[in-house]
N, C-alpha and C positions, 0 to 999 in steps of 0.2 A: 130890537136886541134878539138874537135865538134864547129860550127858556131851555130848563133845564134838559140833557141826553135820555133819562130814563127815570124810571124810581128810583133809583139810587141818588142820583143826580139830585130832585128835586127835593129828597130826605134831606140829605149836607144842606143845599141852601134853605131850607124852611126851618132845619132846628139849629141855624150858622154852628156845623161841626166840625172841628177841630183835633190837631194833633199836637201833640210837643213839640214845639223846634228843634228838638234832639232828634227827634225819630224821624220826620219826614218834613216838606215844604208843604203839603194837602196832604188833606183826606187819599184822595187818587192816588198821589204817588207814596204812600202806605199800602195804599191796596195793592197796590203794583207790584210793590216790595218785597210784602209776605208771601203775595203768591207766588210771584218765584221765586223767592228762595232769596233774595240779590241785600250784597252790604254784609252786615250783620243778623239779619234775620233769618231765620226757617222759615222755607217753607210749608208752608199750611192750603188746605182746602178752600173753595167754597161755602161748606156750611161754616168753618170756622171763621171768617173772614164775616158771612152774612152775620154771626152770634157778635160779632164783635163791633161791626158796627151798629146793629138793636140795642145791643147794650152802652153804647154810647152814648142812644139819642134814650137810653131811661135815664141814663145820669145826666145827663143834662138839660133834661126834665125834672128829676127830681132834687136838683140844686138849685131852678128856676124855682121851685116852689116848698124848696126850705123841708124837703122832706131827704130826712142823712141818708147820703147815698154811700153804706156803706158795701162794700166787695160783697160778701154775703148775704147782705140784702137784696140788691142788685140780681146775686146772681140767682137767688131762692124765687124773689116776685118773677120776675123774666121765665123763668122754671112754669112756674104757676101762670102767666099768662100764654104761653103757649102749647100747655100740655094740654094734655085729656078732661083734668076731671074739671067739668064744669060747674060744681059746684064751690070749688074752691074760687078758683076762680072770679066767681061771680061773690065772691066778698071779698078777695082781693081790689077788684073792680070798684066792689063799695067807698074800701076804704079810700081809694086814692082818688076820688070824688069829694070825701069829707076834704081830702089835702088840693082841690079843688084842679083836680090831673085829670079829663079825660081818659080811663085807660081803652074803650076800645077805639081810640082816635088809633091812642099811641099802639096799643097793636094793627091797626088797619094798616100803620106806617112803618112798621117790621118788613124788611126785606128778605125772601125767602135763598135759596141756595142757589133756583134757573137765574133767579133777577139780578144774583151776583155775576153767575159766569156770564151772563148775555152782556153787562156791564162789564165786566173787564174786556173780554174777545171782541165785543161786538165797540164798544162805545170809547175806551184805553184800546182797543190793538194790540193790547197786551198777549206775548207768548211766550210759552215754556222754550225757551232754543234745546239743543243737542249739544250737551260740550266733544267738543275734539276727542275722538275715540284714539286709545295709548293702550301699551299692554297692560300697562297698571287701571285703565277707566273703569269707573265703577257705574259710567253712563248708562248701562244696559239696566242693572239694577234700581235707577233710582227709578228710570223711565217706566218700569216696571210696575214698580212700589206706587208711583202718578198714575197709571193704569187702572191699578186695582183698587185707587181710593175713591178714582172720581169716577167707576163704573161701581164702588160702595155708595157716595154720595148719591147716584138715580136710585139704586133697590131704596136704602132711604127714605130716598121724597115719595117713592114708591107707595115703602109700608103706611109711614105716616098718613102719606092717603087717602091708603082703607080706610086709617087708623078714625081718624075724620070722621068716613063715612061710616063708621058703626059693623063696615065686614071684620075688621079685627080690633077688637077690642088691646088693646095694652099693646099696639102695634109699636107705639114713637115708647116705647120703654125699652124696647127689644133691644139686642146686641148684634151686628150685620158682621157677619164672618165667612168672608170670601175668600178662601187660599184656591191659588195658581194651581192650577192642575196638568201634568204633563202627559198626556196617552203618546204610545208606541201604536201608528197605523198598521201594524203587522198584526200585535198577539190583543192580547188584554190589559195589558198592567200600563197603569194608571199612575201617576206619581204626585204627591207635592211640589210645587217647584224647589224649596228650599231640601227636599232633603235629592233632588237630583242634581244640587250646585254641591253639597256636601258629598255625595260619591261618587261625582263627577261622569253620571252615564242616568238616562232615561229607562232603559231597556237594554239593556248587558248582552240580549243576545244581539235585535235585530237592529239597536242604535250607539252598543259602543264601539269604543277603538280596538281596531283587531288585537294591541295586546292588550287588552281585558281578557278575551277568553284562557 
């Protein structure tokens, strides 16, 4: 019998993670549906899915050890376990130990954004398809937002790694802002995508319609 496909599969198997029957048939089905935005789900990125799985794991362990898994507690203690404050994390790990929970083992079991990305694309073979184009289609905007979000997650992962190495203290708390900019190849005009869409052109002089003059 073959083993788990990757760390995500191993975590789901080891901790016997499940989803509500009304959500999906399995954790993999749920992850795929949330990433692609199928059915009634809104599409989310790798970071959100990794966080969902990690909190699901944390909640399962808390229930098994009678540590009341309120949503507020899960959110707060997950933030502490994954944050940069080593003193607060050590305090929480000691507190978890008193409840019979190995906090460091839990941290090691948490999956990253990149691990989630590999699981969805490599293990599950899930892809986000492009809708059929039409005069009223907005797939272009959806694809731009998807690309911006993916790039943002890559930048966030790099900043988080630099923070962990001590090269960028407090980096994990920083908000990543990545506006899409469009530049005219002829002159120095640069505008945000949202501005270009609102006014209907990037550069009136070089890239505008004839009737814009």
